[in-house]
N, C-alpha and C positions, 0 to 999 in steps of 0.2 A: 643516457637516461639518467636522472637523479634518483636519489633515494625517496621512498614513499612518503616519509612523514614531512619532508620540505617539498616534494611534489605536489602534495596536496594543496598547499597555498598557490603555486603556480598554476595547477589545473583549475583551482577555483577562478582565479583570474581570468582564465581563458573561457571558461564556461560563462561567467558572468559579463565578460565582454562581448562574447557573440550571442548573448541573450539580452543584451542592454536594452534595445529597442522593444522586445516582447515585454519586459519588466516595466518599462516605462507605461505601457498601456495595458497592464495585466487587468485581470479582474478586480474591480476596485472595492470589494467588500471586506477586505481586510481579513478574511478567514483562513483558517486552516494553513496557518504558516509553517506547522509541521504536519505530518500525515494524520488525518483524523482517526480515532479508536473509538471502539465502541461493539454493539451487538446488532446482528441483521437476521431477519426471519428467515430468508428465501430457503437457503440450502437445506436446513434442518426441517422446516415445517412446511416448506413450499405453499400449495394453494389448498390446504385442508380447511374447508370450511363446514365440515361436519360436526359443529359444536353440539348436537343432541348425542351423537355416539361416541364423540371423543372430545369433550368438553375442555379438557387439560391441555391439548395438543392443537386445537383449530386456531385459525387467524382471527383473534378476537382481542377486545380490550384486556381481558383478563390474562391473555398470554403475555402482552406487554407490560403490565404492572407487575406480574410475576418476575419478568426479567428486570425490571428497573428496580425491584426490591432486592434482588441478588446483587446487582452492580452496585447498589448502595449500601449494602450491609456485609457483603463477602471480600471486601477490599479491592474490588475492581476499579471503582471510581476514582480513588486516589492514585491509580497508576496510570490514568489518562482514559479509560474505557467509559466514556460518557455518553455517547450517542446510543439511543434506543430506536432502530429504524425499521418501520413498517415496510413491507414489499408489497407485491401483487396481491389482489384479491380482497382488498379492504373496503371497497366502496360497494355502493348499491349497483344495481345493474341500469338505473336510470339516474339522470341529473335532477335536480328539484326544479320548482316552477320558475325559478330566476336562472336556471340554465347553469346552476353550479353543481360540481361533484358534492356528493355526500356519502358518510359513512353507512355501511350496512346497519340499519336500526337495532336489529336482533344481536349482532355481534359487538357492535359499538354503542351501547345505549346511551352512552354519556357524551358520544361525539367526540371529536379530534381535539377539540379546544380543552375539554377536561383532561384528556389522556396528556396533552403537551404540559399542562399545570402540573399534573402529578409528577411528571419528570422534573420540571423545573424546582418543584418544592424539595427534590431531593439532589439537587445538583446536578441534574443530567438534562439532555437535549434529545428532542424527538426529531426523527427523520421520517419522511413520506416517500411514497413512490408514485410517478406518474408515468406517462407515456406520450412521445411524440408521434401520435397516430390516430387512427379512428377507434381503436380498441387497444387494451394494455395486451401483453402477451398471453394473459390468462383469459381474455375475453370481456373484460370490464371495460366500462367507458375511458377512452384516451381523451388526448386533448389535440383537437385540430387547430390549425393556425388562427382561426377565429376566435378561439377559446383560451388562448395563452394568457392574455392579460387578465381575465376573469379568474383562472385558475391560480395566477400567482397572487392576486389579492386575496383569494379565498385561503390559500395557505398561510398568508401573513396574517390574516385574521384568526386564524387558529393558532397562532404563534408557534409555527413549525421551524425548526433550526436548520433542516436540510432537505434537499429535494433529489432524488434520484430520478433522472428522466431517461426513461427507455425509448425503443425505437421501433417496436412491432407495428405492423400495419401502416407504415409510411414509406415513402420513396425517398430516393436520394434529394430530389428537389426539394420537397418538404422539409427533411432535416436540414438542409442548407438553409433554408429560412428560418425554421422554427427553433433550432439551439440557439442560436444568437439571440433570437427575439425572447425567448424565456429568460435568457440571462439580462437583459435590458428589463424585463418586467419585473423580474425578482427585486433587482436594485432600485427600480422605481416605488417599490412598496415602501421603502424605508426601513425595512427589517432585515437584518443580516440573516441571510439563508444561505447556507453551503449549497454548492451546486454540483452535482455529479451528473456528467454527460455520457450516454452511451453511445454518442454519435461514432467515433472511430470503429468500435466494434461492428457496426453495421456497413462500414466501407472498407473492410478488410485490414484495418490497423495500421496501415503504412502509407508514406507518401507513394505517388504524388495524389492519390485520392484522399489522404488525410493531410490536413494543413496543421501541424502541431503549433506552429507560431500563432494561428487563429485561435486555436483550443486554449492556449495559455491566456488569451486575453478574455475569454468567456466564461471558463470553467475552473472550478477548483480542483477537481479531479475527474478521470473518465476511464470508462472501460475500454480497453483496447482489443480484448480477445474474448473468446467464448466462455460460458459459464463453468465455473468449477463444479465438479462432481464428488462425491464422497468415496474418492479411491486415489491410490497412489498413482496410478497411471495417468488420472487427470492432472495431478499436481505436477508431475514430470512433464506432461505435455504442454502446460502453461510456462514452467520454468525454461524449457527449451526454446518456446517461441520468444520469451521476453529476453533471455540473454544471446540468442541467435541474431536478434535484431536491436541489441544494445546501443550500437552507434546512433541510430535514430532515436532511441527511446530516452536515453540518458540526457540527452541535449534538451529533451522536451520538459523535463522534470525540475521543479525547484520549489521553494516556499509558495505556498498557495496554489500550486498546479502539480498535480501528481498522476503518475501512471498508476492504475489500479487492477492488479492482477486477480481480483476477486477475493472472495471471502477466506478466512481462516477456518478449516474443518477439524481442527484440534478439538478432540473430546467427542467425536462423532463416532462411527463405526469403522471407517475405511483405514485409517492409518495405525501403525504400530506406535510405540512410544519413539523409536528411532526416527521415523518417517515425521512424526510430529514435531521433534526439535528441528529437523531438516526444513520442515515448512516455516517454522518460525523464524530460523536464522535467515533463510533466503529473502523472506518478505521483509526482514530488517535490512539486509543488505540493498535490496531494491527501494527502500524508503516507500515501501507500499502503504497504503491505508490498512490499519488492523481492525477489521470487522469480524469478530466472531460470529458464527452461525452454528450454535449448539445448544444443549439444554443446560443452562447455568443451573437449573434446580437440582440435576442429578450428575453432574459432571464429576469425574474421578480426580481424585487428589493429583495423580500424576499429571493428567492434562492440565489441571488448574496451575500447577508449578511451573509447566512450561510457558503457559500463557500469561502468568504473572512474574516471570523471570524479569527482574528490575534492569539487568544489564542490556539483555535482548532489547527490551522497550526502550532503553536509553539509546542505544544505537539507531534504533528506528526513528526515533524522535529528535535525533540531533539537529541542532539549529541550523547548521550549515546547509542542509537540505539537498544535497548532492546524491545522486542515485549511484549505487555501486555497480561494479562490472565483473564478468568473469574473465580472469587473467591467465589461466591455464586449464587446458583440458588435455588429461594424460590418457595414454592407451590402456592404461592399468585401470581405468574407470574412475579415477580420482580427478575432481574438479576443484580448482581453487579461485575463490571470489574475493573481491577487495572493495572496501569503501571508505573514502577518506572522511575524516571527522573534524570536528571542531578542536581549537587548541592543538593542532598538528597530530592528532591521534588518529587512529584508523582501526578498521576490523578487517579481519580476514575470516574465511570459512573454508574449511577442507571438507568436500562433500564426496561420499562414495556412492557411485551408480551400482556397485557390486550386490551380489545376492549370495555369497558364499560365506566367507569369513572376514573377520576384521582385517583390514589391510594396513601393513605398515608403510607409510609413506616417508621416504626419505627425501630431505631437502635441507635447505637452510635459509634463514632469513635474507642473507645476501643474495641466494638465487632468486629469491621473490623481491629484489631490488630494494631491501631494506639494507642501507649501507652507512648508517650514521652512527654505530656503535653498539652499545648494549640498550637493550628495550626491556621495559617491564611489561609482561605478558599476563593478562587475565583471562582464564578459560571461563567462558561464559555459562556453561551448564555443569562444570564439575566445581567451580568456585576457588579453584587452585589459582595462585600467583606465582609465577617464575620469572626469572631475569634471564635473557637470552642475548647472546652475542651475535651479531650479524653473520660472523665468519663461522660460527661453530655448526657442525653437521647436527641435525636434530631428526628424530623420527616422530612421526604423527600417526598415532593409531586410530583408524576410522571405522566404525562399526558398519556392516552392510546398511544401504539405504540411509545411513546416519550422516552425522556432520561433528567436527570439530570446529567451535567458533571462539575466536580470540579477539579481545580488545588490548591493543597495543598504545601504550602511552609513548609520547615523543620523548626521545632522550634529553636530558637536561645538559644545557650548556655544551652542546656539540655542534660544531660548525657543519653545515651542509655538505654533503659529497653528492657530485653530479656526475652522472654518465650521459654522454651525448651521442646521438646517432651519427655516424658518418654520411656522405652522401649516397654510399651504396647501400646504405640501410643497416650497417653492421653498427654493434655497440663500440663505441670510441673508448679510449682510455679513460681511468677515473681522472677527475681534475677538481681542485677546491676553487670554486668562483661564486659569483651572485647567481649562477644559473639562468641569466636573462635569456639565453638562447636555448636552454636545455628543452628537450622534448618530454612532455609530461607521460608518466607511465601508463598510457593507454593501452599499449600492447606489450606483452612480456614473451 
């Protein structure tokens, strides 16, 4: 097995080779070459439609313009948070006389087109919600097979930039027809509309029921698993599912086609500061879409600093587009995650599942298969920079339910060092070569 900084190049080649056919026929809208970023209403504001009693927090035109103002004025937009996404419960209970979806006239008096233009004037984009079924999950009008084309044209006329297409009140046969058909209908409008599919979440998230090769051809991103809730247990449940199934999911993701573990709940009520850093770090390692669901009008400075961490965002947005992996799961409760990045760089996350005290994790870069000399390491959340030699022992202190996240630059002018597996699966001796037959570091 070879060193991680050079292995990234080899692994990239293998992933691209295995996905060549998919890439050749991938969704042709050219969008979301890095994971999309923005704000999404659902987790924080749900289906609150009581604008009489709760006007500041109901699903309404005012809520979305408020969030747009915060994105544009508080430094979010410049970091990449550009989508403002409406979720369920925005529409009237009936379609109009032409059979078109229409927004609730009391809560969206200016209509969706005025709202989208409000976003565009501020350098932002508008996302909207639909459902492949008779009704949305909240009981509003859905999109049946016969309504797909008219709804796609409607969204394009409203100048919408993204569609999240849910799957309540439909069956597997309808979904099999409807999700690809909506993709084709959106592209036929001529407007670039990012397409988020919930299809795999309704089919268990895994093969053989889920065909990730097909999803990469029709969707920009997809929900694989259940909805996130405002709790640490919910975050852990999602993290476990994604990394327990990483062999399937890593191969499915890439530029323009992303696994979506659901929203960032940083800044809400359920996570501590350490847990908030953990969600940010693990979502960055997963190359996950970064859609915050919080109240940007009242968010704390601490939560804002985590969500606006430039290096965490840069890792998430790395143009190589390879999803990271869990490489170690220790009995001590420490887990180590790794993601290859552009320019032979990489990211490491040390994550503690413990609930007692900070844990002093003893390791070395060499044990983590960094074997090319001395590395420049940037600590993402502390801002410290250090130089670490691959052979030197080191101790990483990780707080309970917290993380230490590192960005590692590739050593300069260092010949790659490779380790290969022997036929019995053991690590072979170190050898210096071109690494043509070396096994990439998928398992440590």
